[in-house]
GUNU-965738 format. One record per residue (C-alpha): residue in three letters; x, y, z; chain. Coordinates in nm, 2 decimals. Layout:
BEGIN
<rec resn="ALA" c1="X" c2="Y" c3="Z" chain="A"/>
...
This chain:
BEGIN
<rec resn="UNK" c1="-1.43" c2="3.58" c3="-0.30" chain="A"/>
<rec resn="UNK" c1="-1.66" c2="3.39" c3="-0.07" chain="A"/>
<rec resn="UNK" c1="-1.71" c2="3.49" c3="0.29" chain="A"/>
<rec resn="UNK" c1="-1.76" c2="3.24" c3="0.57" chain="A"/>
<rec resn="UNK" c1="-1.81" c2="3.25" c3="0.94" chain="A"/>
<rec resn="UNK" c1="-1.63" c2="2.98" c3="1.13" chain="A"/>
<rec resn="UNK" c1="-1.69" c2="2.91" c3="1.50" chain="A"/>
<rec resn="UNK" c1="-1.39" c2="2.78" c3="1.70" chain="A"/>
<rec resn="UNK" c1="-1.46" c2="2.70" c3="2.06" chain="A"/>
<rec resn="UNK" c1="-1.79" c2="2.90" c3="2.03" chain="A"/>
<rec resn="UNK" c1="-1.61" c2="3.22" c3="1.90" chain="A"/>
<rec resn="UNK" c1="-1.71" c2="3.33" c3="1.55" chain="A"/>
<rec resn="UNK" c1="-1.43" c2="3.42" c3="1.30" chain="A"/>
<rec resn="UNK" c1="-1.50" c2="3.56" c3="0.95" chain="A"/>
<rec resn="UNK" c1="-1.28" c2="3.45" c3="0.67" chain="A"/>
<rec resn="UNK" c1="-1.28" c2="3.51" c3="0.29" chain="A"/>
<rec resn="UNK" c1="-1.17" c2="3.25" c3="0.04" chain="A"/>
<rec resn="UNK" c1="-1.08" c2="3.31" c3="-0.32" chain="A"/>
<rec resn="UNK" c1="-1.27" c2="3.09" c3="-0.57" chain="A"/>
<rec resn="UNK" c1="-1.05" c2="2.85" c3="-0.76" chain="A"/>
<rec resn="UNK" c1="-1.06" c2="2.84" c3="-1.14" chain="A"/>
<rec resn="UNK" c1="-1.27" c2="2.56" c3="-1.29" chain="A"/>
<rec resn="UNK" c1="-1.06" c2="2.25" c3="-1.39" chain="A"/>
<rec resn="UNK" c1="-1.03" c2="2.18" c3="-1.77" chain="A"/>
<rec resn="UNK" c1="-1.30" c2="1.95" c3="-1.91" chain="A"/>
<rec resn="UNK" c1="-1.21" c2="1.58" c3="-1.89" chain="A"/>
<rec resn="UNK" c1="-1.09" c2="1.44" c3="-2.22" chain="A"/>
<rec resn="UNK" c1="-1.34" c2="1.24" c3="-2.42" chain="A"/>
<rec resn="UNK" c1="-1.29" c2="0.87" c3="-2.51" chain="A"/>
<rec resn="UNK" c1="-1.52" c2="0.85" c3="-2.82" chain="A"/>
<rec resn="UNK" c1="-1.28" c2="0.81" c3="-3.11" chain="A"/>
<rec resn="UNK" c1="-1.41" c2="0.90" c3="-3.46" chain="A"/>
<rec resn="UNK" c1="-1.26" c2="1.00" c3="-3.79" chain="A"/>
<rec resn="UNK" c1="-1.01" c2="1.28" c3="-3.73" chain="A"/>
<rec resn="UNK" c1="-0.98" c2="1.22" c3="-3.35" chain="A"/>
<rec resn="UNK" c1="-0.63" c2="1.21" c3="-3.20" chain="A"/>
<rec resn="UNK" c1="-0.62" c2="0.99" c3="-2.90" chain="A"/>
<rec resn="UNK" c1="-0.33" c2="0.95" c3="-2.64" chain="A"/>
<rec resn="UNK" c1="-0.13" c2="0.64" c3="-2.73" chain="A"/>
<rec resn="UNK" c1="-0.05" c2="0.57" c3="-2.36" chain="A"/>
<rec resn="UNK" c1="-0.09" c2="0.72" c3="-2.02" chain="A"/>
<rec resn="UNK" c1="0.14" c2="1.02" c3="-1.97" chain="A"/>
<rec resn="UNK" c1="0.17" c2="1.39" c3="-1.97" chain="A"/>
<rec resn="UNK" c1="0.14" c2="1.63" c3="-2.26" chain="A"/>
<rec resn="UNK" c1="0.48" c2="1.80" c3="-2.29" chain="A"/>
<rec resn="UNK" c1="0.43" c2="2.00" c3="-2.61" chain="A"/>
<rec resn="UNK" c1="0.14" c2="2.13" c3="-2.81" chain="A"/>
<rec resn="UNK" c1="0.23" c2="2.24" c3="-3.17" chain="A"/>
<rec resn="UNK" c1="-0.12" c2="2.35" c3="-3.29" chain="A"/>
<rec resn="UNK" c1="-0.41" c2="2.56" c3="-3.18" chain="A"/>
<rec resn="UNK" c1="-0.78" c2="2.55" c3="-3.27" chain="A"/>
<rec resn="UNK" c1="-0.82" c2="2.67" c3="-3.63" chain="A"/>
<rec resn="UNK" c1="-0.48" c2="2.57" c3="-3.75" chain="A"/>
<rec resn="UNK" c1="-0.47" c2="2.41" c3="-4.09" chain="A"/>
<rec resn="UNK" c1="-0.27" c2="2.08" c3="-4.10" chain="A"/>
<rec resn="UNK" c1="-0.17" c2="1.82" c3="-4.36" chain="A"/>
<rec resn="UNK" c1="-0.16" c2="1.45" c3="-4.29" chain="A"/>
<rec resn="UNK" c1="0.16" c2="1.37" c3="-4.09" chain="A"/>
<rec resn="UNK" c1="0.21" c2="1.72" c3="-3.95" chain="A"/>
<rec resn="UNK" c1="0.32" c2="1.72" c3="-3.58" chain="A"/>
<rec resn="UNK" c1="0.04" c2="1.80" c3="-3.34" chain="A"/>
<rec resn="UNK" c1="0.16" c2="1.74" c3="-2.99" chain="A"/>
<rec resn="UNK" c1="0.40" c2="1.53" c3="-2.78" chain="A"/>
<rec resn="UNK" c1="0.30" c2="1.29" c3="-2.49" chain="A"/>
<rec resn="UNK" c1="0.56" c2="1.16" c3="-2.25" chain="A"/>
<rec resn="UNK" c1="0.51" c2="0.87" c3="-2.02" chain="A"/>
<rec resn="UNK" c1="0.75" c2="0.64" c3="-1.82" chain="A"/>
<rec resn="UNK" c1="1.04" c2="0.60" c3="-2.05" chain="A"/>
<rec resn="UNK" c1="0.82" c2="0.67" c3="-2.36" chain="A"/>
<rec resn="UNK" c1="0.77" c2="0.96" c3="-2.59" chain="A"/>
<rec resn="UNK" c1="0.50" c2="0.98" c3="-2.85" chain="A"/>
<rec resn="UNK" c1="0.48" c2="1.25" c3="-3.10" chain="A"/>
<rec resn="UNK" c1="0.12" c2="1.26" c3="-3.24" chain="A"/>
<rec resn="UNK" c1="0.08" c2="1.34" c3="-3.60" chain="A"/>
<rec resn="UNK" c1="-0.22" c2="1.46" c3="-3.80" chain="A"/>
<rec resn="UNK" c1="-0.42" c2="1.15" c3="-3.92" chain="A"/>
<rec resn="UNK" c1="-0.55" c2="1.35" c3="-4.22" chain="A"/>
<rec resn="UNK" c1="-0.56" c2="1.69" c3="-4.39" chain="A"/>
<rec resn="UNK" c1="-0.79" c2="1.94" c3="-4.22" chain="A"/>
<rec resn="UNK" c1="-0.84" c2="2.21" c3="-3.96" chain="A"/>
<rec resn="UNK" c1="-0.77" c2="2.16" c3="-3.59" chain="A"/>
<rec resn="UNK" c1="-1.08" c2="2.17" c3="-3.37" chain="A"/>
<rec resn="UNK" c1="-1.07" c2="2.25" c3="-3.00" chain="A"/>
<rec resn="UNK" c1="-0.75" c2="2.13" c3="-2.83" chain="A"/>
<rec resn="UNK" c1="-0.85" c2="1.97" c3="-2.50" chain="A"/>
<rec resn="UNK" c1="-0.49" c2="1.90" c3="-2.39" chain="A"/>
<rec resn="UNK" c1="-0.26" c2="2.17" c3="-2.27" chain="A"/>
<rec resn="UNK" c1="0.10" c2="2.14" c3="-2.17" chain="A"/>
<rec resn="UNK" c1="0.12" c2="1.96" c3="-1.83" chain="A"/>
<rec resn="UNK" c1="-0.22" c2="1.78" c3="-1.88" chain="A"/>
<rec resn="UNK" c1="-0.21" c2="1.42" c3="-1.75" chain="A"/>
<rec resn="UNK" c1="-0.38" c2="1.19" c3="-2.00" chain="A"/>
<rec resn="UNK" c1="-0.48" c2="0.82" c3="-2.00" chain="A"/>
<rec resn="UNK" c1="-0.45" c2="0.59" c3="-2.30" chain="A"/>
<rec resn="UNK" c1="-0.73" c2="0.66" c3="-2.54" chain="A"/>
<rec resn="UNK" c1="-0.82" c2="1.01" c3="-2.42" chain="A"/>
<rec resn="UNK" c1="-0.91" c2="1.23" c3="-2.72" chain="A"/>
<rec resn="UNK" c1="-0.67" c2="1.52" c3="-2.71" chain="A"/>
<rec resn="UNK" c1="-0.80" c2="1.70" c3="-3.02" chain="A"/>
<rec resn="UNK" c1="-0.99" c2="1.65" c3="-3.34" chain="A"/>
<rec resn="UNK" c1="-0.92" c2="1.73" c3="-3.70" chain="A"/>
<rec resn="UNK" c1="-1.21" c2="1.85" c3="-3.91" chain="A"/>
């Protein structure tokens, strides 16, 4: 909680405001081997994996939905899922890196 004193018409009022949680980090746009970018602008509607999950090439990773489009993103290679940047409800732009496979 943060405490503030606000003056209205010269009269001081004390108020307390709860701190908001930090927003998630902005998705990266530097593709490399194993990166899984958003195919188009939309919203992440499903995440099928978590960091540390072992995947095989072609396994479903997550689903992005945009205007009249649905894109199920599949593992580009065998490996282990690194940090997953996108959570359900995250708005993404085309090319945003949503997760990486190591």
